[in-house]
All heavy atoms as an XYZ file, in Angstrom:
762
protein
N     -17.873     -7.252     32.657
C     -18.981     -7.742     31.941
C     -18.433     -8.079     30.495
O     -17.635     -7.328     29.954
C     -19.968     -6.608     31.804
C     -21.381     -6.911     31.729
S     -22.190     -8.152     32.762
C     -21.675     -7.771     34.431
N     -18.921     -9.166     29.953
C     -18.521     -9.591     28.639
C     -19.779     -9.732     27.749
O     -20.716    -10.344     28.116
C     -17.772    -10.919     28.643
C     -16.456    -10.791     29.459
C     -17.450    -11.425     27.262
C     -15.691    -12.030     29.624
N     -19.603     -9.138     26.514
C     -20.675     -9.275     25.542
C     -20.156    -10.154     24.417
O     -18.988    -10.017     24.011
N     -20.963    -11.086     23.954
C     -20.576    -12.012     22.897
C     -21.408    -11.789     21.663
O     -22.579    -11.395     21.723
C     -20.787    -13.460     23.385
C     -19.966    -13.760     24.600
O     -18.732    -13.796     24.543
N     -20.630    -13.954     25.734
N     -20.806    -12.155     20.539
C     -21.483    -12.094     19.254
C     -20.756    -12.961     18.237
O     -19.602    -13.358     18.493
C     -21.570    -10.665     18.708
N     -21.362    -13.241     17.149
C     -20.670    -13.922     16.031
C     -20.247    -12.901     15.001
O     -20.983    -11.942     14.750
C     -21.631    -14.951     15.385
C     -21.935    -16.117     16.266
C     -22.420    -17.274     15.351
N     -22.715    -18.429     16.118
C     -21.811    -19.363     16.405
N     -20.585    -19.246     16.057
N     -22.164    -20.399     17.102
N     -19.077    -13.118     14.423
C     -18.695    -12.266     13.323
C     -18.798    -13.115     12.038
O     -18.970    -14.365     12.103
C     -17.277    -11.764     13.532
O     -16.366    -12.795     13.759
N     -18.698    -12.447     10.913
C     -18.835    -13.129      9.624
C     -17.826    -14.276      9.508
O     -16.700    -14.139     10.016
C     -18.729    -12.150      8.515
N     -18.165    -15.294      8.757
C     -17.250    -16.472      8.662
C     -15.975    -16.114      7.927
O     -14.919    -16.749      8.209
C     -17.943    -17.601      7.918
O     -18.314    -17.196      6.613
N     -15.964    -15.105      7.134
C     -14.707    -14.741      6.419
C     -13.940    -13.635      7.131
O     -12.880    -13.146      6.630
C     -15.052    -14.290      4.956
C     -15.927    -13.036      4.926
O     -16.617    -12.736      5.958
O     -15.956    -12.366      3.906
N     -14.344    -13.297      8.323
C     -13.711    -12.249      9.112
C     -12.453    -12.811      9.817
O     -12.546    -13.895     10.363
C     -14.726    -11.699     10.144
C     -14.207    -10.515     10.889
O     -13.149    -10.480     11.427
N     -15.037     -9.421     10.848
N     -11.356    -12.089      9.843
C     -10.147    -12.542     10.531
C     -10.401    -12.857     12.002
O      -9.766    -13.745     12.582
C      -9.163    -11.439     10.362
C      -9.594    -10.692      9.167
C     -11.094    -10.822      9.129
N     -11.326    -12.166     12.655
C     -11.674    -12.443     14.085
C     -12.232    -13.801     14.191
O     -11.815    -14.569     15.140
C     -12.747    -11.385     14.559
C     -12.116     -9.959     14.546
C     -13.263    -11.783     15.928
C     -13.129     -8.908     14.854
N     -13.036    -14.256     13.289
C     -13.655    -15.603     13.351
C     -12.497    -16.641     13.170
O     -12.458    -17.644     13.904
C     -14.665    -15.773     12.260
O     -15.703    -14.786     12.404
C     -15.330    -17.176     12.321
N     -11.560    -16.396     12.288
C     -10.464    -17.314     12.065
C      -9.531    -17.388     13.304
O      -9.005    -18.459     13.568
C      -9.666    -16.946     10.812
C     -10.458    -17.092      9.569
N     -10.712    -18.315      9.014
C     -11.048    -16.170      8.791
C     -11.453    -18.121      7.892
N     -11.636    -16.879      7.789
N      -9.411    -16.290     14.007
C      -8.528    -16.277     15.147
C      -9.198    -16.724     16.461
O      -8.607    -17.489     17.259
C      -7.956    -14.854     15.360
O      -7.318    -14.409     14.137
C      -6.950    -14.761     16.491
N     -10.359    -16.240     16.707
C     -11.045    -16.468     17.972
C     -12.322    -17.298     17.950
O     -12.869    -17.608     19.000
C     -11.391    -15.146     18.672
C     -10.238    -14.241     18.892
C     -10.014    -13.075     18.122
C      -9.323    -14.486     19.879
C      -8.986    -12.217     18.338
C      -8.237    -13.648     20.132
C      -8.064    -12.555     19.346
O      -7.022    -11.688     19.600
N     -12.861    -17.612     16.861
C     -14.146    -18.280     16.649
C     -15.342    -17.358     16.914
O     -16.246    -17.396     16.148
C     -14.338    -19.491     17.568
O     -13.387    -20.504     17.277
N     -15.314    -16.603     17.974
C     -16.393    -15.653     18.336
C     -15.841    -14.279     18.538
O     -14.674    -14.107     18.838
C     -17.081    -16.153     19.597
C     -17.957    -17.342     19.424
N     -17.420    -18.618     19.396
C     -19.243    -17.484     19.186
C     -18.374    -19.451     19.202
N     -19.535    -18.857     19.092
N     -16.717    -13.340     18.513
C     -16.327    -11.947     18.807
C     -16.804    -11.668     20.216
O     -17.939    -12.026     20.601
C     -17.025    -10.974     17.824
C     -16.718     -9.570     18.115
C     -15.515     -9.005     17.829
C     -17.667     -8.786     18.765
C     -15.221     -7.673     18.101
C     -17.432     -7.440     19.056
C     -16.193     -6.884     18.710
N     -15.968    -11.037     21.030
C     -16.372    -10.607     22.362
C     -15.798     -9.272     22.717
O     -14.750     -8.894     22.179
C     -16.059    -11.696     23.379
C     -14.604    -12.052     23.440
C     -13.728    -11.358     24.268
C     -14.111    -13.032     22.646
C     -12.394    -11.683     24.299
C     -12.759    -13.418     22.673
C     -11.900    -12.704     23.493
N     -16.523     -8.580     23.602
C     -16.001     -7.331     24.179
C     -16.037     -7.505     25.669
O     -17.024     -7.928     26.260
C     -16.858     -6.103     23.814
C     -17.011     -5.925     22.284
C     -16.256     -4.829     24.379
C     -17.929     -4.823     21.853
N     -14.909     -7.150     26.354
C     -14.872     -7.209     27.774
C     -14.887     -5.744     28.308
O     -14.116     -4.904     27.773
C     -13.549     -7.882     28.285
O     -13.559     -9.192     27.750
C     -13.489     -7.916     29.791
N     -15.735     -5.469     29.221
C     -15.887     -4.123     29.746
C     -15.530     -4.105     31.219
O     -15.838     -5.010     31.969
C     -17.342     -3.639     29.695
C     -17.806     -3.448     28.247
C     -18.605     -4.436     27.623
C     -17.600     -2.246     27.590
C     -19.040     -4.267     26.365
C     -18.059     -2.107     26.280
C     -18.754     -3.075     25.669
N     -14.947     -3.004     31.674
C     -14.787     -2.683     33.091
C     -15.729     -1.456     33.305
O     -15.602     -0.453     32.562
C     -13.375     -2.319     33.480
C     -12.458     -3.574     33.287
C     -13.310     -1.832     34.931
C     -10.971     -3.258     33.500
N     -16.679     -1.623     34.193
C     -17.671     -0.590     34.418
C     -17.847     -0.246     35.870
O     -17.667     -1.120     36.724
C     -18.995     -0.965     33.764
N     -18.210      0.972     36.179
C     -18.588      1.369     37.479
C     -19.887      0.640     37.864
O     -20.900      0.808     37.120
C     -18.744      2.908     37.562
C     -19.077      3.409     38.937
O     -20.215      3.180     39.409
O     -18.215      4.020     39.564
N     -19.913     -0.069     38.957
C     -21.103     -0.833     39.279
C     -22.287      0.033     39.696
O     -23.441     -0.405     39.552
C     -20.781     -1.828     40.452
C     -19.742     -2.854     40.150
C     -19.525     -3.783     41.295
C     -20.109     -3.697     38.889
N     -22.061      1.216     40.174
C     -23.134      2.115     40.611
C     -23.776      2.856     39.423
O     -24.987      2.990     39.344
C     -22.666      3.117     41.601
C     -22.255      2.439     42.938
O     -22.903      1.482     43.378
O     -21.263      2.934     43.545
N     -22.939      3.308     38.466
C     -23.497      4.098     37.373
C     -23.523      3.386     36.044
O     -24.233      3.827     35.134
C     -22.561      5.359     37.195
O     -21.268      4.921     36.772
C     -22.465      6.135     38.475
N     -22.740      2.341     35.900
C     -22.735      1.627     34.615
C     -21.714      2.230     33.644
O     -21.549      1.781     32.531
N     -21.038      3.328     34.066
C     -20.132      4.009     33.161
C     -18.969      3.064     32.770
O     -18.385      2.388     33.627
C     -19.476      5.220     33.858
C     -18.496      5.947     32.965
C     -17.801      7.100     33.641
O     -18.110      7.420     34.798
O     -16.918      7.709     33.028
N     -18.696      2.991     31.493
C     -17.630      2.153     30.944
C     -16.306      2.853     31.233
O     -16.046      3.949     30.735
C     -17.827      1.917     29.458
C     -19.124      1.157     29.194
C     -16.652      1.137     28.864
C     -19.588      1.076     27.722
N     -15.469      2.185     32.002
C     -14.177      2.721     32.407
C     -13.039      2.221     31.497
O     -12.070      2.911     31.326
C     -13.895      2.351     33.859
C     -14.950      2.765     34.857
C     -14.592      2.218     36.259
C     -15.071      4.296     34.884
N     -13.230      1.008     30.969
C     -12.235      0.464     30.034
C     -12.940     -0.651     29.258
O     -13.994     -1.167     29.678
C     -11.018     -0.074     30.783
C      -9.786     -0.162     29.963
O      -9.800      0.174     28.729
O      -8.709     -0.490     30.512
N     -12.361     -1.014     28.156
C     -12.878     -2.120     27.343
C     -11.777     -2.579     26.394
O     -10.877     -1.872     26.040
C     -14.147     -1.669     26.552
C     -13.964     -0.604     25.507
S     -13.314     -1.062     23.876
C     -14.494     -2.180     23.254
N     -12.007     -3.815     25.958
C     -11.130     -4.386     24.941
C     -11.940     -5.439     24.245
O     -12.793     -6.120     24.814
C      -9.870     -5.005     25.531
C      -8.847     -5.345     24.452
C      -7.470     -5.583     25.004
O      -7.154     -5.067     26.105
O      -6.726     -6.268     24.308
N     -11.709     -5.661     22.951
C     -12.470     -6.592     22.148
C     -11.510     -7.548     21.437
O     -10.312     -7.271     21.336
C     -13.312     -5.859     21.135
N     -12.084     -8.585     20.919
C     -11.261     -9.577     20.280
C     -10.946     -9.204     18.785
O     -11.089    -10.035     17.872
C     -11.996    -10.959     20.296
O     -13.267    -10.834     19.678
N     -10.496     -8.002     18.616
C     -10.032     -7.602     17.308
C      -8.618     -8.126     17.041
O      -7.868     -8.360     17.958
C      -9.981     -6.045     17.156
C     -11.329     -5.390     17.187
C     -11.753     -4.622     18.236
C     -12.229     -5.603     16.093
C     -12.999     -4.039     18.254
C     -13.468     -4.999     16.109
C     -13.867     -4.234     17.181
N      -8.263     -8.266     15.837
C      -6.907     -8.769     15.510
C      -5.860     -7.649     15.461
O      -4.719     -7.907     15.559
C      -6.874     -9.529     14.147
O      -7.422     -8.663     13.114
C      -7.734    -10.773     14.231
N      -6.313     -6.374     15.436
C      -5.389     -5.261     15.357
C      -5.602     -4.368     16.594
O      -6.708     -4.031     16.984
C      -5.656     -4.407     14.157
C      -5.448     -5.097     12.798
C      -5.843     -4.173     11.681
C      -3.997     -5.514     12.653
N      -4.489     -3.961     17.233
C      -4.597     -3.151     18.453
C      -5.160     -1.746     18.113
O      -5.802     -1.138     18.933
C      -3.241     -3.014     19.174
O      -2.293     -2.398     18.259
N      -4.908     -1.269     16.873
C      -5.391      0.009     16.516
C      -6.958      0.018     16.535
O      -7.604      0.977     16.982
C      -4.947      0.401     15.096
C      -5.418      1.733     14.531
C      -4.953      2.909     15.383
C      -4.944      1.899     13.099
N      -7.567     -1.067     16.087
C      -9.036     -1.160     16.096
C      -9.515     -1.126     17.505
O     -10.521     -0.448     17.861
C      -9.471     -2.441     15.379
O      -8.867     -2.532     14.088
C     -10.963     -2.501     15.280
N      -8.836     -1.835     18.448
C      -9.217     -1.755     19.857
C      -9.148     -0.338     20.412
O     -10.051      0.067     21.102
C      -8.335     -2.697     20.663
C      -8.981     -3.988     20.944
O     -10.107     -4.090     21.395
N      -8.266     -5.090     20.651
N      -8.049      0.381     20.042
C      -7.902      1.730     20.531
C      -9.025      2.649     20.014
O      -9.582      3.483     20.728
C      -6.533      2.304     20.195
C      -5.451      1.623     21.029
C      -4.076      2.328     20.916
N      -3.694      2.786     19.564
C      -2.921      2.045     18.811
N      -2.461      0.808     19.188
N      -2.533      2.441     17.619
N      -9.379      2.469     18.758
C     -10.420      3.255     18.070
C     -11.762      3.064     18.789
O     -12.450      4.002     19.178
C     -10.513      2.935     16.610
C     -11.614      3.618     15.948
C     -11.527      5.008     15.572
C     -12.792      2.993     15.604
C     -12.552      5.633     14.954
C     -13.872      3.657     14.959
C     -13.706      4.953     14.686
N     -12.119      1.785     18.964
C     -13.423      1.457     19.592
C     -13.375      1.872     21.116
O     -14.426      2.326     21.631
C     -13.735      0.006     19.494
C     -14.666     -0.394     18.295
C     -16.056      0.139     18.508
C     -14.104     -0.026     16.967
N     -12.263      1.705     21.730
C     -12.154      2.112     23.154
C     -12.446      3.616     23.280
O     -13.210      3.985     24.208
C     -10.734      1.841     23.616
C     -10.522      2.095     25.107
C      -9.087      1.722     25.506
N      -8.901      1.915     26.918
C      -8.440      3.058     27.439
N      -8.174      4.067     26.659
N      -8.284      3.185     28.713
N     -11.974      4.424     22.395
C     -12.260      5.857     22.427
C     -13.743      6.114     22.263
O     -14.311      7.068     22.857
C     -11.470      6.616     21.365
C     -10.042      6.736     21.730
O      -9.639      6.485     22.858
O      -9.225      7.062     20.795
N     -14.439      5.321     21.487
C     -15.921      5.507     21.309
C     -16.663      5.055     22.552
O     -17.693      5.698     22.901
C     -16.427      4.677     20.085
C     -16.026      5.157     18.725
C     -16.615      4.215     17.657
C     -16.509      6.597     18.444
N     -16.211      4.004     23.233
C     -16.962      3.424     24.350
C     -16.714      4.084     25.693
O     -17.603      4.105     26.552
C     -16.700      1.909     24.418
C     -17.505      1.052     23.530
C     -17.098      0.820     22.223
C     -18.709      0.519     23.932
C     -17.824      0.080     21.356
C     -19.456     -0.274     23.073
C     -19.017     -0.509     21.799
N     -15.528      4.568     25.956
C     -15.182      5.139     27.278
C     -16.160      6.271     27.632
O     -16.436      7.136     26.817
C     -13.745      5.577     27.276
C     -12.674      4.482     27.277
C     -11.328      5.103     27.563
C     -12.962      3.423     28.318
N     -16.614      6.205     28.838
C     -17.554      7.203     29.364
C     -19.018      6.912     29.041
O     -19.855      7.593     29.543
N     -19.279      5.941     28.139
C     -20.634      5.564     27.780
C     -21.165      4.652     28.888
O     -20.541      4.448     29.880
C     -20.678      4.908     26.454
C     -20.161      5.811     25.342
C     -21.042      7.039     25.049
N     -20.673      7.696     23.837
C     -21.489      8.073     22.897
N     -22.822      7.901     23.064
N     -21.051      8.688     21.835
N     -22.307      4.054     28.692
C     -22.985      3.280     29.775
C     -23.331      1.869     29.412
O     -23.638      1.556     28.262
C     -24.301      4.018     30.115
O     -24.907      3.358     31.177
N     -23.289      1.019     30.437
C     -23.786     -0.338     30.371
C     -25.140     -0.444     31.091
O     -25.740     -1.494     31.071
C     -22.815     -1.330     30.982
C     -21.550     -1.666     30.201
C     -20.719     -2.696     30.947
C     -21.892     -2.208     28.803
N     -25.584      0.637     31.697
C     -26.820      0.628     32.482
C     -28.025      0.592     31.587
O     -29.127      0.158     32.013
C     -26.897      1.856     33.411
N     -27.900      0.992     30.353
C     -28.971      1.010     29.348
C     -28.287      1.154     27.954
O     -27.184      1.651     27.854
C     -29.960      2.189     29.546
N     -28.942      0.628     26.989
C     -28.404      0.721     25.642
C     -28.322      2.162     25.194
O     -29.286      2.909     25.291
C     -29.251     -0.121     24.574
C     -28.766      0.125     23.206
C     -29.236     -1.578     24.947
N     -27.128      2.590     24.792
C     -26.858      3.957     24.379
C     -26.962      4.000     22.861
O     -26.042      3.622     22.164
C     -25.434      4.347     24.859
C     -25.060      5.761     24.530
O     -25.647      6.333     23.551
O     -24.196      6.298     25.230
N     -28.116      4.433     22.378
C     -28.361      4.505     20.926
C     -27.357      5.434     20.224
O     -27.005      5.254     19.042
C     -29.790      4.840     20.613
C     -30.806      3.809     21.042
C     -30.643      2.439     20.297
O     -30.143      2.435     19.191
O     -31.039      1.426     20.900
N     -26.939      6.509     20.909
C     -25.974      7.438     20.354
C     -24.638      6.736     20.121
O     -23.959      6.971     19.115
N     -24.280      5.897     21.030
C     -23.029      5.028     20.868
C     -23.176      4.114     19.651
O     -22.261      4.068     18.814
C     -22.716      4.293     22.162
C     -21.631      3.231     22.040
C     -20.309      3.855     21.641
C     -21.550      2.443     23.322
N     -24.314      3.470     19.531
C     -24.536      2.566     18.456
C     -24.514      3.321     17.084
O     -23.998      2.819     16.132
C     -25.822      1.760     18.629
C     -25.793      0.759     19.765
C     -27.163      0.137     19.937
C     -24.737     -0.273     19.589
N     -25.066      4.507     17.092
C     -25.022      5.360     15.876
C     -23.590      5.770     15.542
O     -23.200      5.763     14.358
C     -25.916      6.605     16.077
C     -26.007      7.480     14.863
C     -26.650      6.819     13.664
O     -27.386      5.804     13.824
O     -26.458      7.316     12.544
N     -22.829      6.079     16.566
C     -21.398      6.439     16.313
C     -20.645      5.202     15.732
O     -19.845      5.384     14.820
C     -20.682      6.925     17.616
N     -20.908      4.031     16.182
C     -20.310      2.823     15.686
C     -20.677      2.638     14.209
O     -19.886      2.386     13.336
C     -20.691      1.584     16.489
C     -20.232      0.290     15.815
C     -20.038      1.638     17.882
N     -22.046      2.827     13.932
C     -22.486      2.696     12.535
C     -21.857      3.682     11.587
O     -21.517      3.370     10.456
C     -24.010      2.860     12.493
C     -24.805      1.610     12.872
C     -26.303      1.797     12.556
N     -26.958      2.740     13.386
C     -27.445      2.473     14.622
N     -27.304      1.287     15.138
N     -28.069      3.407     15.347
N     -21.646      4.923     12.007
C     -21.107      5.963     11.181
C     -19.574      5.934     11.090
O     -19.024      6.323     10.048
C     -21.549      7.335     11.724
C     -23.019      7.625     11.449
C     -23.345      9.004     11.891
C     -24.802      9.324     11.526
N     -25.162     10.670     11.972
N     -18.871      5.506     12.169
C     -17.446      5.692     12.203
C     -16.681      4.365     12.069
O     -15.545      4.400     11.668
C     -17.091      6.376     13.503
C     -17.714      7.780     13.570
C     -17.209      8.611     14.702
N     -15.763      8.761     14.628
C     -14.982      9.008     15.692
N     -15.494      9.111     16.892
N     -13.659      9.164     15.516
N     -17.256      3.238     12.424
C     -16.597      1.955     12.298
C     -17.176      1.280     11.072
O     -18.310      0.794     11.058
C     -16.756      1.069     13.494
C     -15.942     -0.202     13.311
C     -14.606     -0.272     13.516
C     -16.599     -1.376     12.900
C     -13.875     -1.436     13.318
C     -15.912     -2.542     12.650
C     -14.545     -2.564     12.850
O     -13.848     -3.692     12.686
N     -16.400      1.210      9.953
C     -16.921      0.688      8.696
C     -16.425     -0.715      8.399
O     -16.553     -1.169      7.303
C     -16.616      1.656      7.568
C     -17.075      3.126      7.825
C     -16.654      3.993      6.622
C     -18.552      3.143      8.045
N     -15.858     -1.370      9.433
C     -15.379     -2.723      9.229
C     -16.488     -3.771      9.236
O     -17.638     -3.463      9.591
N     -16.115     -4.972      8.896
C     -17.128     -6.030      8.693
C     -17.623     -6.550     10.070
O     -18.640     -7.284     10.095
C     -16.483     -7.253      7.957
O     -15.379     -7.771      8.667
N     -17.076     -6.097     11.193
C     -17.506     -6.529     12.518
C     -18.515     -5.486     13.111
O     -18.898     -5.632     14.274
C     -16.322     -6.645     13.450
O     -15.433     -7.559     12.915
N     -19.001     -4.604     12.338
C     -19.860     -3.536     12.841
C     -21.113     -4.102     13.546
O     -21.442     -3.725     14.697
C     -20.284     -2.610     11.708
C     -21.107     -1.405     12.140
C     -21.577     -0.638     10.945
O     -22.578     -0.949     10.363
N     -20.807      0.394     10.568
N     -21.746     -5.033     12.904
C     -22.956     -5.690     13.548
C     -22.570     -6.459     14.797
O     -23.262     -6.384     15.811
C     -23.620     -6.601     12.574
C     -24.931     -7.174     13.047
C     -25.652     -7.970     12.071
C     -26.899     -8.579     12.644
N     -27.634     -9.402     11.700
N     -21.477     -7.164     14.775
C     -21.031     -7.956     15.913
C     -20.752     -7.020     17.131
O     -21.050     -7.425     18.234
C     -19.795     -8.761     15.599
N     -20.190     -5.853     16.874
C     -19.939     -4.868     17.935
C     -21.235     -4.493     18.624
O     -21.339     -4.487     19.812
C     -19.216     -3.611     17.404
C     -17.843     -3.980     16.909
C     -19.169     -2.515     18.460
C     -17.165     -2.873     16.055
N     -22.260     -4.148     17.819
C     -23.567     -3.748     18.381
C     -24.152     -4.879     19.184
O     -24.738     -4.707     20.240
C     -24.490     -3.311     17.228
N     -24.133     -6.123     18.624
C     -24.725     -7.252     19.297
C     -24.015     -7.535     20.652
O     -24.593     -7.788     21.647
C     -24.716     -8.550     18.424
C     -25.093     -9.784     19.147
C     -25.616     -8.282     17.197
N     -22.642     -7.514     20.595
C     -21.920     -7.786     21.850
C     -22.163     -6.668     22.885
O     -22.261     -6.997     24.058
C     -20.405     -7.859     21.505
N     -22.252     -5.450     22.446
C     -22.573     -4.346     23.371
C     -23.936     -4.582     23.995
O     -24.118     -4.499     25.209
C     -22.482     -3.003     22.659
C     -23.049     -1.846     23.473
C     -22.413     -1.455     24.665
C     -24.195     -1.200     23.095
C     -22.944     -0.407     25.419
C     -24.741     -0.180     23.820
C     -24.074      0.256     24.980
O     -24.588      1.282     25.761
N     -24.930     -4.823     23.190
C     -26.294     -5.061     23.687
C     -26.282     -6.224     24.697
O     -27.026     -6.279     25.673
C     -27.289     -5.283     22.569
C     -27.643     -4.068     21.797
C     -28.581     -4.362     20.629
N     -28.832     -3.209     19.844
C     -29.737     -2.308     20.100
N     -30.478     -2.383     21.179
N     -29.919     -1.253     19.279
N     -25.552     -7.289     24.390
C     -25.471     -8.468     25.253
C     -24.840     -8.088     26.580
O     -25.324     -8.494     27.617
C     -24.667     -9.511     24.562
C     -24.535    -10.830     25.354
O     -25.619    -11.350     25.749
O     -23.437    -11.350     25.543
N     -23.765     -7.267     26.548
C     -23.175     -6.844     27.810
C     -24.088     -5.942     28.646
O     -24.171     -6.062     29.873
C     -21.878     -6.067     27.531
N     -24.865     -5.055     28.012
C     -25.843     -4.274     28.690
C     -26.892     -5.141     29.396
O     -27.209     -4.969     30.547
C     -26.548     -3.233     27.768
C     -27.742     -2.586     28.424
C     -25.538     -2.181     27.321
N     -27.393     -6.128     28.651
C     -28.362     -7.040     29.216
C     -27.797     -7.793     30.429
O     -28.496     -7.895     31.472
C     -28.770     -8.103     28.102
C     -29.742     -9.090     28.510
C     -30.031    -10.054     27.366
C     -30.797    -11.231     27.826
N     -31.006    -12.173     26.705
N     -26.587     -8.257     30.372
C     -25.966     -8.925     31.467
C     -25.727     -8.006     32.654
O     -25.958     -8.328     33.837
C     -24.641     -9.562     31.051
C     -24.816    -10.722     30.136
C     -23.479    -11.266     29.610
C     -23.617    -12.401     28.670
N     -22.351    -12.798     28.128
N     -25.285     -6.784     32.401
C     -25.067     -5.776     33.436
C     -26.363     -5.471     34.171
O     -26.409     -5.456     35.391
C     -24.456     -4.505     32.854
C     -24.159     -3.430     33.907
C     -22.961     -3.473     34.579
C     -25.083     -2.454     34.188
C     -22.662     -2.543     35.549
C     -24.791     -1.511     35.170
C     -23.607     -1.569     35.818
N     -27.426     -5.174     33.407
C     -28.676     -4.820     34.009
C     -29.245     -5.981     34.870
O     -29.724     -5.815     35.974
C     -29.742     -4.432     32.896
C     -31.126     -4.360     33.477
C     -29.291     -3.138     32.285
N     -29.089     -7.246     34.348
C     -29.552     -8.421     35.091
C     -28.750     -8.622     36.382
O     -29.316     -9.023     37.394
C     -29.432     -9.690     34.190
N     -27.485     -8.310     36.329
C     -26.643     -8.551     37.522
C     -26.669     -7.470     38.553
O     -26.552     -7.696     39.738
C     -25.205     -8.780     37.041
N     -26.799     -6.152     38.081
C     -26.603     -5.036     39.000
C     -27.756     -4.095     39.138
O     -27.684     -3.085     39.794
C     -25.355     -4.269     38.619
C     -24.111     -5.148     38.643
C     -23.536     -5.541     37.424
C     -23.549     -5.602     39.834
C     -22.389     -6.343     37.445
C     -22.440     -6.350     39.811
C     -21.856     -6.751     38.647
N     -28.853     -4.347     38.470
C     -30.023     -3.450     38.601
C     -31.221     -4.142     39.203
O     -31.419     -5.255     39.253
C     -30.404     -2.905     37.243
C     -29.288     -2.078     36.582
C     -29.140     -0.799     37.311
N     -27.867     -0.197     36.844
C     -27.231      0.746     37.500
N     -27.631      1.161     38.594
N     -26.129      1.232     37.042
């Protein structure tokens, strides 16, 4: 499942990829996120967010996960992460529920 969002025009992600996206591997029965990677320019950022997302769900929006992103990820892509996650949940629910 892929969630898409726009990042700020001055963000390095925008300069590198044009758009921000997160790709998820999830269990089709439970929605549990098994792996993920995003269009960050630094691998450390991907590892940090991966640790926040693993074990969470695409079956419904996890507000606790979004709160963790708000509190722990203080980069300029914070809003894009939330939008891309919500987009992936919407696509997962439409496809598998």
